[in-house]
N, C-alpha and C positions, 0 to 999 in steps of 0.2 A: 806288580807297579798297576797305574792306572792312567787313564788316557790324560795329560795335560789338559787340553785346548779342545774345548765341547762347543766352540763358536760357529760349528758347521751346521752345528741341529738350530740355532735362532731362526732361519726362516720356517721352523715348526710352530711358531711362539705367535697366538693371534691378540693375547692380551699380556698385561703385566706377569713376566714369568721367570721363574727361578728353575735349573737345572742344575743338582747336583751329582757327582759321580765320587763314592767315597768308598775308601778299606781301610777298615781298622784290623792290627795285626797282635795281637796278643800272643806273649810267654812267659810261662810260670812254671816255676819249681818249690817246692815245698817239701822240707826234710823236717819232722817230729823226732828228736832222742836219735838223730843218724838216720833214721829210717826213711825211704822216699815214700811221701804218701801223696805225690801230686804233680804230674808231668803234662802240660797241658802247652799247647800249639793252638791258636783259633783265629781262623779268619775270616771276616766277615765283611763282603764286600757287594755294593749292588748301586743303582739311580732311584733318584727321586725327583718329582717335579712338584713344584708349588706353585700355584696360579692364584692371583688377587681379581679382585673385580667389587667395586664399590663397597667395602670394609668387610668382605666376605673373603674367605680363601678354600681355594680346592688343592687337596694333596693327593698325590699316589707315590708308590714307590714298587719295585721289582728287585730282585736278588741275582737277575742276569744282567749283562752289558751288551746288548745287538743294537742294530737300527732298527730294528722291529721294536724291541722291549723299551728304548729312549721314545719314539712314537705312539707307544703304546700309555706311557706313563704321562706323557705332556697332553694327549688328548682326554686320558679320562681326569687329571687333575683338572683341566681346562671344564668340561664337562662337570666336573664338583663346583666349582666357581661359579658355573653359570645358573647352575640348579640352584644353589643357595642365596645368590643373586635376585632370583626369580620369585624366591620365596618372601625375604626380608625387605624385599624395593627399597631398600635405599639410597639416599641420592647421591648422584656421580661424586666419587673423591680418588682422588692419587696420592700415591706413594711419593714423601720427600727419599732423596739419597743423590748422589754427585759419581760418576761413574769412575770405577779406580781398574787399573790391573795392574798386578804383581803376583811375583811366585817366590817362594820362602821353601828350601831345602835343606834340611838339617840333618839327612843322613850322612851315615857316617863315612871316612874315605878307608879302614881299616878293614882287615878282615872278618867276616862275622864269624862269631861263635856259634859250635852247633849244641844242640840240646842236651848233649851228653856232658858239653865242656861246660854250659854252664851246673850242670847237676853237680860235676868237679869242683866250680869256683866254690856253689854252696858247701859242699862237704868237705874242702879246707876249713873254712869258716867254722862249720860244725865242731871239726875236730880240735880246731883251736877252744872251742868253747868244752868240750868234755876232758880235753889234757889239762887247762887250766883253772879251771872252777868246780872245784870237787862239793861244793856248796849246794851246786847247782839239781833240783829235782825235776827241771824239765825243760828240754830249750826246742826251740825253733828256729829254721831258718828259709825264709822265701825270698823269693826272685820272682820280679813280675815287671815288666817289658813290654810296655803299650807305645805302637806306632799310629798315627791317625792320619794318613794323609787320602787329600780332598782334592776335586777340581770343581768349578764351579761358572757358572755361564747365565746373566742375568740379561732380560730385553730390554733393560736402561743403560747395557752396553757396557758391564761390569764381567770383569773375567779374572780368576783368580785359580794358584793351584800353591798347595802348602802341604809340607811332609813335617810332622810335627813329634817327635817319638820323647818319650819320658822314660825313666831306667829307674828301679828303686830296689834295694836289697832291705831284708824286715828281719830283727832281731827280736827275739821274745825269749825273756829268762824266767823261771819259777823259782823260787825256794822256798820255804816253808817255816812258820814261826809259831809253836805248841801245836801241831795240825794244821793250822788253817795257813793255806797259800797267800804269798806274797809274788807280784808280776810286777816285773817291769819290761817296756819296749821300744828300740828305736826304729825310727827309717833311715835309709840313707839313699841319697840319689838323687839327681838333676834332670833338667833338660839333655836329652842325646841319646841316641842309640848307647847301649848297654858298654861297648868296645870303649866309646869316646868319656864315661861316666867314671868307669870302675877299669882300672888295671890290675894290682895285684890284692888278693884276699887280706894279706899283712897288711895292707896301708888302711884298713878298717879295723885292726885292732887296738889301738890307741883308744879310738873312740867306744870299742866294746869295753875295754878297761875299766872308763868309767862307767858306762851304763850296768857293768856289776858292782863298783864302788856304789854307787846309786842306789842299786838294789838291798846291799847288804845294809847299808844307813835305816832303808824303807825298814827289812826285818824287826830291827830294835826300835823303830819307830815307836809316835804314840797318836789315840786321837785328839784329832783339833777340838779345841771348845767353842761350840755352837754361839752363835749370834752376828752381827753388825760387825765387821773387826778394818781396821785398817792393811789393807794387803797390799804387795805387790805382784801383779801378774806378768809372769816372765813374757819372753817375743814372744816364743810358740802358743800360749796361750791365750795371749792379746790379740793375736792377727787370728783363731780361731773366732774367739767371740767377737772380733770386729764382724767376720764376714758371716757368722750366723746370726748374731742377733740384732746385725745394723742392716749390714750390706743386702740383704734379703729383703729388708722392709722399703728399700730404697729402687729397687729395682721394681721400673714402671706397671709393669702389669701386675704387680701386688699393690702398688698405689691406687692404680686403678680399682682393682677389688677391693680398696679400702683399709689399706695398713695403717698404722699410726703415723708413718712420715708424709700421707697425703697431706695432713693439715701443719705439717711444721715448716715447710719451704721459707727461707730467710730466717727461720727464729735460730733461737739459741737452743742448742741440743747437747751440748756438751760443753768440756772448760774448752776457754780459749787456747790450752796448751794442746788440743787435739787437732789432727787433721788426719783424714781417711779418703786416699784416692783408689779407686779401680784402676791401676794398670793393662796397658792396652801390652805392650810389647817390651816397653826399655823405660827402668826405672834407675836415675840416679847416675846414667851412663852404661849401664850395663843390662845385656839382655835378660830379661824375666823367665822364670823359670816355664811358664804357661804362654809363651809367647802368640797372640792375635795380630796380624797385620791386616786380615779382611774376614769379616764376620760372614756368615753362611748367608746374609741376604746381598753380601757383595759390597756390602757398607766396610768404606775405610777405617780401622779399628783408631780411637781417639782416646787417653787418659780421659778420666771422669773424675774432678775434683768432688766428692762426695758432701765431704763435710771438712768446711774451712777456720783455721782456729776457732772451733767450736759450732760454727751458725751452719744450716744446712743449707747446701747452696745447687745440686744437681742430684737427676735421678737417670739411672741406666737405662736408655733406649733400644728397642728395636726402630724398623721404619712405621710400624702402626701405631705406637705409643706415641711414635713423636708427631707422626698426623695428628693423633687425637687428644695430644697435651700441647701442641704448637711449639714443639721445640725441633732442634737438630737429633738425627742419629747417631748413635754414639759409638757401634758398630759392636754391641754384646749381645748380638742372635746368635746361637751355637746350638749345635747338634752333635749328638753324641755319636751315633749309627747312620746310616744309610737310609734305614726306613723312619727317623725321629724328625719330627716336624722343629726349626729352630726356636729355641724359644729364647727368653731375656736371661743371659747368666752372666756373673761375674768372670772375669779372666784371673788376676794378680791384682786381689785386695789388700794394701797394706797400711796400716799407721804410718805416719811420717814420724822418723827418730824428732829428741828434743835436744836438749844440752846439760841434762843430768846425770853424771856415773851413777851405775847399780851400785856401788860400794857406797857411797854418800844417800840414794837413797834408803838402802839397809838399814843404815845407821841412823836415818831421822823418827823409825818407827820404834816406840816403847815395848809396846806388846801387840804382834801381828802377826801375819804368814808370806811366805815367800812360795808363790804358788807357781811348778814349774811347767805342769803340763798337763795333758787333757787326753780321757781315752776315750771319751763321747759326750755327746752334747744336744740339745733341741732348743729349738727358740720358735717363737711365731710371729706373726705379721702384727700384733701389738706389742714386739719387743722383748718381751718378756722370755728369759732363758733359763737353764737348769743344765749344769758343765757337772760331769765326773771327774774330779782331780786326782791324776793317780801319782803325781810324784809332786811334793811341798813339803816345807820346814818352817818350823815355828821360829820368830823373832822375838829375841826379850833382852831389852836395853842397847837395842842397834845392833846386835849381833844373832847371827845364825844360829839356830841351840838344834835340835832334834828332829828328824824326818817325823812327818805325819802320815799316817794310813792314808788308805781310800778315803775321799769324802767329795763334797758336793759343793758349789758355789750358785745363786741363784740372785734373781734379780730383774728389774726392767733397764733394759742395757742405755736408754736416754737419762735414766733417771743418777745408773751408777755412773755414766761419763760425764756427769757434771761434776764429779767429786773427785775427777783428776788432779791430781796437784803436784806431782813432778813425772816427767817422762824422759826413758833414757836416750846416750846417745848411738847407741847399737841399731844394727839393724841384722832381721834374722830372717830367711824365706824358708819357707817349704812347701813341698808340691805334692807329697804322698798320698793325701788323698783324694776320694771323688766328691763333688757334690751332688747331693740327691734327690734335686728339685724337679719331680717326676720323670727323671732321664738322668742317668749318673754322667759326669763329665769332670774330667781333671783340673784343678785349682791352683793357683798359685796363693799365698797368703803371706803376709810377713808384717815385720814391723818390731817397735823397741821394747824393753817392757815398760809399765804403767804402774804410777802408785795412785789409791782409788779406795775406796769403801764398799765393801761387798759383802752379803749377807754367806757364812760358808757354815757347813752343817758339821756334825758332833759326830760321837759316834752311831 
């Protein structure tokens, strides 16, 4: 546990300053074919200070918490800011912001499981895989739990405390076809500590059965036909693509760096059926998988409507980008570890559901593909993307047919989004991954399935 109230140190501030204390606690268990290959319990904690002076920042951190170390990091960060200000000679400027005070704690009230009990939990899942699926050549079960606990105080009278946990179980299955490995995986989990998210290993067995069924279909799959095709991107894939290929281009630091979205404000960038929102903490009446209530600059986190009915409406901001672009800060400044400076990061980025049924979307395609999930992908500030597809099916005359083997999709996001012609009425969230923009951080992604035209790879 960390100290919740840092307000007593405000007397040490001489410029605009932020003082953050943080502790990240990670537990991880890895079983490969029943063998324990990883058993990790890691704690990283410390303090950091960030000081602003006329458009430049000073930063310092220390891995221990004491009155002496707090005084040292504040003084070091202040000296760094004053030195940079002296060198750059920029005109006086102040940061925008409205003070906020908030505390959120998602700690479980249940008895915490020991590391040995987590290993046993994973072992029961592995035993189910081993006993139930004789055609599996390799299996892996991984548990990853992350608690992010933070305290923050700023010189402009914001103070916040948050303990945001995430608990995930990954199941990887592999088989063979003519000597070639065929693989699928799924991640199970959500916001909360392990004891609140998972009760019994058997609760996951029906979903594991489906994962195995999908793998067997993929083993008998065919290669996709390369070319621009009518495709349905399932909700998991659509949410990932929206995050990587669209969301990053609208982070204001990337905009200031020349991303494609810099010249598109208030322009049509997608189909009128397409709306994209970066939610702070609550969506459609429910808590988001990675809720952010106050960001790491002491700004109250607010939803950002990035694209509304196809029109680019807003960027995601921290205090400095809001100052430079004459906008309001949105609470998107986030840091992963105590020694990281806050960056503009997405929180829970989601495409809004439409009115179409997935069954009708499939029935509307004469010759195309239903693409379910991705294992990897990349995109850049131009909106160009390439994603690996590890699960999908061909659509022939409005019906799902054979599974397809691993392939890719590629294109320019804003061109592809203009072809969206149907959006399903479902909503699916995932939070099992990390966003890797300079520093890792957990994010939520969500949305419905969308029908569009996209370039798909072949053999």
